[in-house]
PDB file with SEQRES, HELIX, SHEET and CRYST1 records, atoms N, CA, C and O in Angstrom:
SEQRES   1 A   72  MET ALA CYS PRO ASN GLY CYS ILE GLY GLY GLY GLY GLN          
SEQRES   2 A   72  PRO PRO ALA SER ASN ALA ARG LYS ARG GLU ARG MET GLU          
SEQRES   3 A   72  ALA ILE PHE LYS ALA ASP GLU ALA CYS GLU LEU LYS ILE          
SEQRES   4 A   72  PRO GLN GLN ASN PRO ALA LEU LYS TYR VAL TYR ASP GLU          
SEQRES   5 A   72  LEU LEU LYS GLY ARG ALA HIS GLU LEU LEU HIS ILE HIS          
SEQRES   6 A   72  TYR PRO LEU HIS GLY HIS HIS                                  
HELIX    1 AA1 GLY A    6  GLY A    9  5                                   4    
HELIX    2 AA2 ASN A   18  ALA A   34  1                                  17    
HELIX    3 AA3 PRO A   40  GLN A   42  5                                   3    
HELIX    4 AA4 PRO A   44  TYR A   48  1                                   5    
HELIX    5 AA5 VAL A   49  LEU A   54  3                                   6    
HELIX    6 AA6 ALA A   58  LEU A   62  1                                   5    
CRYST1    1.000    1.000    1.000  90.00  90.00  90.00 P 1           1          
ATOM      1  N   MET A   1      22.103  16.829  -0.985  1.00  0.00           N  
ATOM      2  CA  MET A   1      22.399  16.739  -2.356  1.00  0.00           C  
ATOM      3  C   MET A   1      21.251  16.085  -3.199  1.00  0.00           C  
ATOM      4  O   MET A   1      20.931  14.923  -2.947  1.00  0.00           O  
ATOM      5  N   ALA A   2      20.728  16.668  -4.023  1.00  0.00           N  
ATOM      6  CA  ALA A   2      19.561  16.020  -4.792  1.00  0.00           C  
ATOM      7  C   ALA A   2      20.119  15.437  -6.083  1.00  0.00           C  
ATOM      8  O   ALA A   2      21.101  15.925  -6.643  1.00  0.00           O  
ATOM      9  N   CYS A   3      19.492  14.435  -6.509  1.00  0.00           N  
ATOM     10  CA  CYS A   3      19.806  13.921  -7.870  1.00  0.00           C  
ATOM     11  C   CYS A   3      19.134  14.738  -9.039  1.00  0.00           C  
ATOM     12  O   CYS A   3      17.970  15.110  -8.886  1.00  0.00           O  
ATOM     13  N   PRO A   4      19.772  15.015 -10.128  1.00  0.00           N  
ATOM     14  CA  PRO A   4      19.191  15.614 -11.231  1.00  0.00           C  
ATOM     15  C   PRO A   4      17.983  14.682 -11.687  1.00  0.00           C  
ATOM     16  O   PRO A   4      18.155  13.469 -11.812  1.00  0.00           O  
ATOM     17  N   ASN A   5      16.879  15.228 -11.905  1.00  0.00           N  
ATOM     18  CA  ASN A   5      15.631  14.566 -12.392  1.00  0.00           C  
ATOM     19  C   ASN A   5      15.270  13.404 -11.342  1.00  0.00           C  
ATOM     20  O   ASN A   5      14.696  12.385 -11.727  1.00  0.00           O  
ATOM     21  N   GLY A   6      15.611  13.590 -10.080  1.00  0.00           N  
ATOM     22  CA  GLY A   6      15.261  12.592  -9.145  1.00  0.00           C  
ATOM     23  C   GLY A   6      16.249  11.356  -9.378  1.00  0.00           C  
ATOM     24  O   GLY A   6      17.245  11.454 -10.093  1.00  0.00           O  
ATOM     25  N   CYS A   7      15.878  10.166  -8.701  1.00  0.00           N  
ATOM     26  CA  CYS A   7      16.770   8.980  -8.650  1.00  0.00           C  
ATOM     27  C   CYS A   7      16.958   8.550 -10.068  1.00  0.00           C  
ATOM     28  O   CYS A   7      18.028   8.003 -10.335  1.00  0.00           O  
ATOM     29  N   ILE A   8      16.034   8.725 -11.063  1.00  0.00           N  
ATOM     30  CA  ILE A   8      16.278   8.301 -12.425  1.00  0.00           C  
ATOM     31  C   ILE A   8      17.495   8.865 -13.025  1.00  0.00           C  
ATOM     32  O   ILE A   8      18.082   8.217 -13.891  1.00  0.00           O  
ATOM     33  N   GLY A   9      17.935  10.030 -12.640  1.00  0.00           N  
ATOM     34  CA  GLY A   9      19.133  10.598 -13.138  1.00  0.00           C  
ATOM     35  C   GLY A   9      20.248  10.702 -12.045  1.00  0.00           C  
ATOM     36  O   GLY A   9      21.207  11.445 -12.254  1.00  0.00           O  
ATOM     37  N   GLY A  10      20.162  10.046 -10.990  1.00  0.00           N  
ATOM     38  CA  GLY A  10      21.011  10.162  -9.854  1.00  0.00           C  
ATOM     39  C   GLY A  10      22.371   9.548 -10.112  1.00  0.00           C  
ATOM     40  O   GLY A  10      22.577   8.828 -11.088  1.00  0.00           O  
ATOM     41  N   GLY A  11      23.273   9.844  -9.233  1.00  0.00           N  
ATOM     42  CA  GLY A  11      24.635   9.402  -9.185  1.00  0.00           C  
ATOM     43  C   GLY A  11      24.942   7.916  -9.336  1.00  0.00           C  
ATOM     44  O   GLY A  11      26.050   7.535  -9.713  1.00  0.00           O  
ATOM     45  N   GLY A  12      23.914   7.054  -9.029  1.00  0.00           N  
ATOM     46  CA  GLY A  12      24.128   5.630  -9.090  1.00  0.00           C  
ATOM     47  C   GLY A  12      23.771   5.085 -10.489  1.00  0.00           C  
ATOM     48  O   GLY A  12      23.939   3.903 -10.785  1.00  0.00           O  
ATOM     49  N   GLN A  13      23.258   6.028 -11.351  1.00  0.00           N  
ATOM     50  CA  GLN A  13      22.808   5.572 -12.686  1.00  0.00           C  
ATOM     51  C   GLN A  13      23.874   6.024 -13.621  1.00  0.00           C  
ATOM     52  O   GLN A  13      24.508   7.059 -13.418  1.00  0.00           O  
ATOM     53  N   PRO A  14      24.092   5.163 -14.755  1.00  0.00           N  
ATOM     54  CA  PRO A  14      24.942   5.714 -15.874  1.00  0.00           C  
ATOM     55  C   PRO A  14      24.460   6.990 -16.511  1.00  0.00           C  
ATOM     56  O   PRO A  14      23.256   7.231 -16.588  1.00  0.00           O  
ATOM     57  N   PRO A  15      25.285   7.725 -16.921  1.00  0.00           N  
ATOM     58  CA  PRO A  15      24.944   8.992 -17.688  1.00  0.00           C  
ATOM     59  C   PRO A  15      23.964   8.634 -18.769  1.00  0.00           C  
ATOM     60  O   PRO A  15      24.063   7.583 -19.402  1.00  0.00           O  
ATOM     61  N   ALA A  16      23.033   9.503 -18.968  1.00  0.00           N  
ATOM     62  CA  ALA A  16      22.051   9.281 -20.100  1.00  0.00           C  
ATOM     63  C   ALA A  16      21.331  10.482 -20.444  1.00  0.00           C  
ATOM     64  O   ALA A  16      21.167  11.393 -19.633  1.00  0.00           O  
ATOM     65  N   SER A  17      20.860  10.507 -21.727  1.00  0.00           N  
ATOM     66  CA  SER A  17      20.137  11.584 -22.347  1.00  0.00           C  
ATOM     67  C   SER A  17      18.787  11.686 -21.658  1.00  0.00           C  
ATOM     68  O   SER A  17      18.393  10.778 -20.925  1.00  0.00           O  
ATOM     69  N   ASN A  18      18.097  12.748 -21.878  1.00  0.00           N  
ATOM     70  CA  ASN A  18      16.763  12.905 -21.329  1.00  0.00           C  
ATOM     71  C   ASN A  18      15.724  11.802 -21.860  1.00  0.00           C  
ATOM     72  O   ASN A  18      14.845  11.323 -21.144  1.00  0.00           O  
ATOM     73  N   ALA A  19      15.913  11.498 -23.057  1.00  0.00           N  
ATOM     74  CA  ALA A  19      15.132  10.460 -23.657  1.00  0.00           C  
ATOM     75  C   ALA A  19      15.232   9.211 -22.910  1.00  0.00           C  
ATOM     76  O   ALA A  19      14.214   8.577 -22.633  1.00  0.00           O  
ATOM     77  N   ARG A  20      16.555   8.764 -22.519  1.00  0.00           N  
ATOM     78  CA  ARG A  20      16.899   7.586 -21.873  1.00  0.00           C  
ATOM     79  C   ARG A  20      16.264   7.714 -20.411  1.00  0.00           C  
ATOM     80  O   ARG A  20      15.610   6.777 -19.952  1.00  0.00           O  
ATOM     81  N   LYS A  21      16.432   8.680 -19.819  1.00  0.00           N  
ATOM     82  CA  LYS A  21      15.821   8.938 -18.485  1.00  0.00           C  
ATOM     83  C   LYS A  21      14.339   8.792 -18.453  1.00  0.00           C  
ATOM     84  O   LYS A  21      13.753   8.264 -17.508  1.00  0.00           O  
ATOM     85  N   ARG A  22      13.718   9.296 -19.557  1.00  0.00           N  
ATOM     86  CA  ARG A  22      12.208   9.157 -19.634  1.00  0.00           C  
ATOM     87  C   ARG A  22      11.948   7.724 -19.763  1.00  0.00           C  
ATOM     88  O   ARG A  22      10.982   7.276 -19.145  1.00  0.00           O  
ATOM     89  N   GLU A  23      12.707   6.889 -20.517  1.00  0.00           N  
ATOM     90  CA  GLU A  23      12.522   5.479 -20.719  1.00  0.00           C  
ATOM     91  C   GLU A  23      12.541   4.798 -19.399  1.00  0.00           C  
ATOM     92  O   GLU A  23      11.662   3.992 -19.095  1.00  0.00           O  
ATOM     93  N   ARG A  24      13.611   5.132 -18.537  1.00  0.00           N  
ATOM     94  CA  ARG A  24      13.846   4.632 -17.147  1.00  0.00           C  
ATOM     95  C   ARG A  24      12.495   4.868 -16.352  1.00  0.00           C  
ATOM     96  O   ARG A  24      11.932   3.941 -15.771  1.00  0.00           O  
ATOM     97  N   MET A  25      12.029   6.117 -16.361  1.00  0.00           N  
ATOM     98  CA  MET A  25      10.963   6.559 -15.567  1.00  0.00           C  
ATOM     99  C   MET A  25       9.720   5.713 -16.006  1.00  0.00           C  
ATOM    100  O   MET A  25       9.013   5.184 -15.148  1.00  0.00           O  
ATOM    101  N   GLU A  26       9.481   5.598 -17.205  1.00  0.00           N  
ATOM    102  CA  GLU A  26       8.277   4.929 -17.696  1.00  0.00           C  
ATOM    103  C   GLU A  26       8.400   3.476 -17.297  1.00  0.00           C  
ATOM    104  O   GLU A  26       7.387   2.864 -16.957  1.00  0.00           O  
ATOM    105  N   ALA A  27       9.661   2.851 -17.321  1.00  0.00           N  
ATOM    106  CA  ALA A  27       9.745   1.401 -16.900  1.00  0.00           C  
ATOM    107  C   ALA A  27       9.441   1.225 -15.432  1.00  0.00           C  
ATOM    108  O   ALA A  27       8.876   0.222 -14.996  1.00  0.00           O  
ATOM    109  N   ILE A  28       9.857   2.284 -14.653  1.00  0.00           N  
ATOM    110  CA  ILE A  28       9.629   2.074 -13.205  1.00  0.00           C  
ATOM    111  C   ILE A  28       8.138   2.217 -12.895  1.00  0.00           C  
ATOM    112  O   ILE A  28       7.621   1.506 -12.033  1.00  0.00           O  
ATOM    113  N   PHE A  29       7.437   3.128 -13.587  1.00  0.00           N  
ATOM    114  CA  PHE A  29       6.004   3.229 -13.310  1.00  0.00           C  
ATOM    115  C   PHE A  29       5.301   2.064 -13.841  1.00  0.00           C  
ATOM    116  O   PHE A  29       4.270   1.726 -13.259  1.00  0.00           O  
ATOM    117  N   LYS A  30       5.711   1.377 -14.889  1.00  0.00           N  
ATOM    118  CA  LYS A  30       5.194   0.183 -15.351  1.00  0.00           C  
ATOM    119  C   LYS A  30       5.320  -0.894 -14.448  1.00  0.00           C  
ATOM    120  O   LYS A  30       4.335  -1.585 -14.186  1.00  0.00           O  
ATOM    121  N   ALA A  31       6.553  -1.139 -13.885  1.00  0.00           N  
ATOM    122  CA  ALA A  31       6.847  -2.123 -12.891  1.00  0.00           C  
ATOM    123  C   ALA A  31       5.992  -1.975 -11.657  1.00  0.00           C  
ATOM    124  O   ALA A  31       5.492  -2.955 -11.104  1.00  0.00           O  
ATOM    125  N   ASP A  32       5.819  -0.644 -11.204  1.00  0.00           N  
ATOM    126  CA  ASP A  32       5.047  -0.371 -10.044  1.00  0.00           C  
ATOM    127  C   ASP A  32       3.512  -0.649 -10.245  1.00  0.00           C  
ATOM    128  O   ASP A  32       2.817  -1.027  -9.302  1.00  0.00           O  
ATOM    129  N   GLU A  33       3.019  -0.454 -11.482  1.00  0.00           N  
ATOM    130  CA  GLU A  33       1.692  -0.815 -11.665  1.00  0.00           C  
ATOM    131  C   GLU A  33       1.337  -2.270 -11.655  1.00  0.00           C  
ATOM    132  O   GLU A  33       0.185  -2.651 -11.451  1.00  0.00           O  
ATOM    133  N   ALA A  34       2.378  -3.104 -11.886  1.00  0.00           N  
ATOM    134  CA  ALA A  34       2.316  -4.504 -11.941  1.00  0.00           C  
ATOM    135  C   ALA A  34       2.449  -5.176 -10.529  1.00  0.00           C  
ATOM    136  O   ALA A  34       2.114  -6.341 -10.315  1.00  0.00           O  
ATOM    137  N   CYS A  35       2.959  -4.348  -9.608  1.00  0.00           N  
ATOM    138  CA  CYS A  35       3.104  -4.960  -8.270  1.00  0.00           C  
ATOM    139  C   CYS A  35       1.741  -5.027  -7.435  1.00  0.00           C  
ATOM    140  O   CYS A  35       0.957  -4.080  -7.373  1.00  0.00           O  
ATOM    141  N   GLU A  36       1.556  -6.215  -6.822  1.00  0.00           N  
ATOM    142  CA  GLU A  36       0.309  -6.329  -5.976  1.00  0.00           C  
ATOM    143  C   GLU A  36       0.434  -5.577  -4.844  1.00  0.00           C  
ATOM    144  O   GLU A  36      -0.573  -5.020  -4.407  1.00  0.00           O  
ATOM    145  N   LEU A  37       1.650  -5.440  -4.198  1.00  0.00           N  
ATOM    146  CA  LEU A  37       1.844  -4.780  -2.967  1.00  0.00           C  
ATOM    147  C   LEU A  37       2.246  -3.369  -3.187  1.00  0.00           C  
ATOM    148  O   LEU A  37       3.270  -3.097  -3.813  1.00  0.00           O  
ATOM    149  N   LYS A  38       1.466  -2.473  -2.690  1.00  0.00           N  
ATOM    150  CA  LYS A  38       1.827  -0.990  -2.955  1.00  0.00           C  
ATOM    151  C   LYS A  38       2.476  -0.254  -1.727  1.00  0.00           C  
ATOM    152  O   LYS A  38       3.032   0.835  -1.868  1.00  0.00           O  
ATOM    153  N   ILE A  39       2.382  -0.903  -0.505  1.00  0.00           N  
ATOM    154  CA  ILE A  39       2.889  -0.304   0.600  1.00  0.00           C  
ATOM    155  C   ILE A  39       3.594  -1.337   1.520  1.00  0.00           C  
ATOM    156  O   ILE A  39       3.085  -2.453   1.632  1.00  0.00           O  
ATOM    157  N   PRO A  40       4.672  -1.046   2.148  1.00  0.00           N  
ATOM    158  CA  PRO A  40       5.349  -2.132   2.884  1.00  0.00           C  
ATOM    159  C   PRO A  40       4.447  -2.754   3.932  1.00  0.00           C  
ATOM    160  O   PRO A  40       4.627  -3.925   4.264  1.00  0.00           O  
ATOM    161  N   GLN A  41       3.538  -2.057   4.436  1.00  0.00           N  
ATOM    162  CA  GLN A  41       2.598  -2.750   5.581  1.00  0.00           C  
ATOM    163  C   GLN A  41       1.802  -3.901   4.907  1.00  0.00           C  
ATOM    164  O   GLN A  41       1.268  -4.739   5.634  1.00  0.00           O  
ATOM    165  N   GLN A  42       1.699  -3.984   3.622  1.00  0.00           N  
ATOM    166  CA  GLN A  42       0.984  -5.125   3.032  1.00  0.00           C  
ATOM    167  C   GLN A  42       1.836  -6.349   2.695  1.00  0.00           C  
ATOM    168  O   GLN A  42       1.333  -7.343   2.171  1.00  0.00           O  
ATOM    169  N   ASN A  43       3.128  -6.263   3.002  1.00  0.00           N  
ATOM    170  CA  ASN A  43       3.991  -7.340   2.678  1.00  0.00           C  
ATOM    171  C   ASN A  43       4.075  -8.265   3.842  1.00  0.00           C  
ATOM    172  O   ASN A  43       4.473  -7.887   4.944  1.00  0.00           O  
ATOM    173  N   PRO A  44       3.670  -9.568   3.565  1.00  0.00           N  
ATOM    174  CA  PRO A  44       3.631 -10.606   4.691  1.00  0.00           C  
ATOM    175  C   PRO A  44       4.898 -10.836   5.293  1.00  0.00           C  
ATOM    176  O   PRO A  44       4.964 -11.067   6.501  1.00  0.00           O  
ATOM    177  N   ALA A  45       6.014 -10.792   4.501  1.00  0.00           N  
ATOM    178  CA  ALA A  45       7.320 -11.002   5.038  1.00  0.00           C  
ATOM    179  C   ALA A  45       7.741  -9.861   5.982  1.00  0.00           C  
ATOM    180  O   ALA A  45       8.314 -10.138   7.035  1.00  0.00           O  
ATOM    181  N   LEU A  46       7.492  -8.660   5.660  1.00  0.00           N  
ATOM    182  CA  LEU A  46       7.737  -7.561   6.551  1.00  0.00           C  
ATOM    183  C   LEU A  46       6.828  -7.663   7.865  1.00  0.00           C  
ATOM    184  O   LEU A  46       7.300  -7.392   8.969  1.00  0.00           O  
ATOM    185  N   LYS A  47       5.463  -8.079   7.687  1.00  0.00           N  
ATOM    186  CA  LYS A  47       4.691  -8.278   8.884  1.00  0.00           C  
ATOM    187  C   LYS A  47       5.276  -9.306   9.859  1.00  0.00           C  
ATOM    188  O   LYS A  47       5.207  -9.189  11.083  1.00  0.00           O  
ATOM    189  N   TYR A  48       5.837 -10.287   9.231  1.00  0.00           N  
ATOM    190  CA  TYR A  48       6.373 -11.392  10.047  1.00  0.00           C  
ATOM    191  C   TYR A  48       7.602 -10.796  10.925  1.00  0.00           C  
ATOM    192  O   TYR A  48       7.698 -10.961  12.141  1.00  0.00           O  
ATOM    193  N   VAL A  49       8.457 -10.133  10.187  1.00  0.00           N  
ATOM    194  CA  VAL A  49       9.610  -9.443  10.821  1.00  0.00           C  
ATOM    195  C   VAL A  49       9.210  -8.611  12.027  1.00  0.00           C  
ATOM    196  O   VAL A  49       9.736  -8.780  13.128  1.00  0.00           O  
ATOM    197  N   TYR A  50       8.239  -7.680  11.784  1.00  0.00           N  
ATOM    198  CA  TYR A  50       7.805  -6.696  12.668  1.00  0.00           C  
ATOM    199  C   TYR A  50       7.101  -7.467  13.805  1.00  0.00           C  
ATOM    200  O   TYR A  50       7.432  -7.191  14.959  1.00  0.00           O  
ATOM    201  N   ASP A  51       6.182  -8.389  13.589  1.00  0.00           N  
ATOM    202  CA  ASP A  51       5.348  -8.986  14.571  1.00  0.00           C  
ATOM    203  C   ASP A  51       6.096 -10.113  15.421  1.00  0.00           C  
ATOM    204  O   ASP A  51       5.977 -10.241  16.639  1.00  0.00           O  
ATOM    205  N   GLU A  52       6.870 -10.894  14.607  1.00  0.00           N  
ATOM    206  CA  GLU A  52       7.498 -12.126  15.359  1.00  0.00           C  
ATOM    207  C   GLU A  52       8.950 -11.903  15.732  1.00  0.00           C  
ATOM    208  O   GLU A  52       9.383 -12.393  16.774  1.00  0.00           O  
ATOM    209  N   LEU A  53       9.751 -11.156  14.896  1.00  0.00           N  
ATOM    210  CA  LEU A  53      11.077 -10.989  15.269  1.00  0.00           C  
ATOM    211  C   LEU A  53      11.419  -9.697  16.037  1.00  0.00           C  
ATOM    212  O   LEU A  53      12.229  -9.750  16.963  1.00  0.00           O  
ATOM    213  N   LEU A  54      10.843  -8.566  15.691  1.00  0.00           N  
ATOM    214  CA  LEU A  54      11.079  -7.301  16.399  1.00  0.00           C  
ATOM    215  C   LEU A  54      10.181  -7.172  17.600  1.00  0.00           C  
ATOM    216  O   LEU A  54      10.601  -6.555  18.580  1.00  0.00           O  
ATOM    217  N   LYS A  55       9.003  -7.695  17.603  1.00  0.00           N  
ATOM    218  CA  LYS A  55       8.117  -7.791  18.729  1.00  0.00           C  
ATOM    219  C   LYS A  55       7.966  -6.501  19.397  1.00  0.00           C  
ATOM    220  O   LYS A  55       8.237  -6.404  20.594  1.00  0.00           O  
ATOM    221  N   GLY A  56       7.525  -5.435  18.669  1.00  0.00           N  
ATOM    222  CA  GLY A  56       7.331  -4.132  19.273  1.00  0.00           C  
ATOM    223  C   GLY A  56       8.575  -3.328  19.585  1.00  0.00           C  
ATOM    224  O   GLY A  56       8.505  -2.254  20.182  1.00  0.00           O  
ATOM    225  N   ARG A  57       9.674  -3.843  19.188  1.00  0.00           N  
ATOM    226  CA  ARG A  57      10.981  -3.080  19.442  1.00  0.00           C  
ATOM    227  C   ARG A  57      11.586  -2.448  18.215  1.00  0.00           C  
ATOM    228  O   ARG A  57      12.769  -2.108  18.180  1.00  0.00           O  
ATOM    229  N   ALA A  58      10.735  -2.295  17.192  1.00  0.00           N  
ATOM    230  CA  ALA A  58      11.268  -1.752  15.877  1.00  0.00           C  
ATOM    231  C   ALA A  58      11.851  -0.377  16.014  1.00  0.00           C  
ATOM    232  O   ALA A  58      12.926  -0.089  15.490  1.00  0.00           O  
ATOM    233  N   HIS A  59      11.150   0.462  16.711  1.00  0.00           N  
ATOM    234  CA  HIS A  59      11.707   1.953  16.901  1.00  0.00           C  
ATOM    235  C   HIS A  59      12.992   1.825  17.599  1.00  0.00           C  
ATOM    236  O   HIS A  59      13.999   2.391  17.173  1.00  0.00           O  
ATOM    237  N   GLU A  60      12.990   1.063  18.712  1.00  0.00           N  
ATOM    238  CA  GLU A  60      14.267   1.048  19.542  1.00  0.00           C  
ATOM    239  C   GLU A  60      15.409   0.439  18.647  1.00  0.00           C  
ATOM    240  O   GLU A  60      16.519   0.964  18.720  1.00  0.00           O  
ATOM    241  N   LEU A  61      15.224  -0.575  17.853  1.00  0.00           N  
ATOM    242  CA  LEU A  61      16.214  -1.308  17.272  1.00  0.00           C  
ATOM    243  C   LEU A  61      16.624  -0.755  15.892  1.00  0.00           C  
ATOM    244  O   LEU A  61      17.756  -0.953  15.450  1.00  0.00           O  
ATOM    245  N   LEU A  62      15.673  -0.046  15.207  1.00  0.00           N  
ATOM    246  CA  LEU A  62      15.970   0.350  13.866  1.00  0.00           C  
ATOM    247  C   LEU A  62      16.109   1.884  13.637  1.00  0.00           C  
ATOM    248  O   LEU A  62      16.283   2.319  12.499  1.00  0.00           O  
ATOM    249  N   HIS A  63      16.028   2.734  14.766  1.00  0.00           N  
ATOM    250  CA  HIS A  63      16.111   4.108  14.631  1.00  0.00           C  
ATOM    251  C   HIS A  63      17.334   4.509  15.445  1.00  0.00           C  
ATOM    252  O   HIS A  63      17.574   4.060  16.566  1.00  0.00           O  
ATOM    253  N   ILE A  64      18.151   5.465  14.736  1.00  0.00           N  
ATOM    254  CA  ILE A  64      19.319   5.971  15.385  1.00  0.00           C  
ATOM    255  C   ILE A  64      19.001   7.432  16.030  1.00  0.00           C  
ATOM    256  O   ILE A  64      18.329   8.274  15.435  1.00  0.00           O  
ATOM    257  N   HIS A  65      19.515   7.611  17.203  1.00  0.00           N  
ATOM    258  CA  HIS A  65      19.230   8.891  17.877  1.00  0.00           C  
ATOM    259  C   HIS A  65      20.635   9.439  18.079  1.00  0.00           C  
ATOM    260  O   HIS A  65      21.545   8.769  18.568  1.00  0.00           O  
ATOM    261  N   TYR A  66      20.766  10.820  17.633  1.00  0.00           N  
ATOM    262  CA  TYR A  66      22.069  11.469  17.801  1.00  0.00           C  
ATOM    263  C   TYR A  66      21.860  12.492  18.970  1.00  0.00           C  
ATOM    264  O   TYR A  66      20.845  13.179  19.083  1.00  0.00           O  
ATOM    265  N   PRO A  67      22.905  12.520  19.809  1.00  0.00           N  
ATOM    266  CA  PRO A  67      22.781  13.632  20.856  1.00  0.00           C  
ATOM    267  C   PRO A  67      22.936  14.935  20.221  1.00  0.00           C  
ATOM    268  O   PRO A  67      23.611  15.073  19.202  1.00  0.00           O  
ATOM    269  N   LEU A  68      22.303  15.932  20.821  1.00  0.00           N  
ATOM    270  CA  LEU A  68      22.445  17.280  20.393  1.00  0.00           C  
ATOM    271  C   LEU A  68      23.827  17.824  20.654  1.00  0.00           C  
ATOM    272  O   LEU A  68      24.421  17.495  21.681  1.00  0.00           O  
ATOM    273  N   HIS A  69      24.354  18.624  19.791  1.00  0.00           N  
ATOM    274  CA  HIS A  69      25.711  19.231  19.953  1.00  0.00           C  
ATOM    275  C   HIS A  69      25.793  19.782  21.343  1.00  0.00           C  
ATOM    276  O   HIS A  69      24.901  20.516  21.769  1.00  0.00           O  
ATOM    277  N   GLY A  70      26.768  19.472  22.019  1.00  0.00           N  
ATOM    278  CA  GLY A  70      27.126  20.051  23.326  1.00  0.00           C  
ATOM    279  C   GLY A  70      26.357  19.630  24.430  1.00  0.00           C  
ATOM    280  O   GLY A  70      26.562  20.141  25.531  1.00  0.00           O  
ATOM    281  N   HIS A  71      25.412  18.675  24.256  1.00  0.00           N  
ATOM    282  CA  HIS A  71      24.656  18.063  25.254  1.00  0.00           C  
ATOM    283  C   HIS A  71      25.069  16.542  25.456  1.00  0.00           C  
ATOM    284  O   HIS A  71      25.340  15.833  24.487  1.00  0.00           O  
ATOM    285  N   HIS A  72      25.099  16.121  26.646  1.00  0.00           N  
ATOM    286  CA  HIS A  72      25.471  14.712  26.915  1.00  0.00           C  
ATOM    287  C   HIS A  72      24.411  14.078  27.725  1.00  0.00           C  
ATOM    288  O   HIS A  72      24.515  12.900  28.066  1.00  0.00           O  
TER     289      HIS A  72                                                      
END                                                                             
């Protein structure tokens, strides 16, 4: 299921006119431009979590694997 106009117009947002959705979009882009960190790998807190707490086990601990239907 896709959100109309992306997440800006998604089910978690109050109903809005196209003009209001445009305002939301512009605000999100403005906030993004103001952020120093652009990708999660630049975040020192996440680096600490991955390096010190997960210690190379991120894939094992954070990913879910579902068995194929009919296979055990």
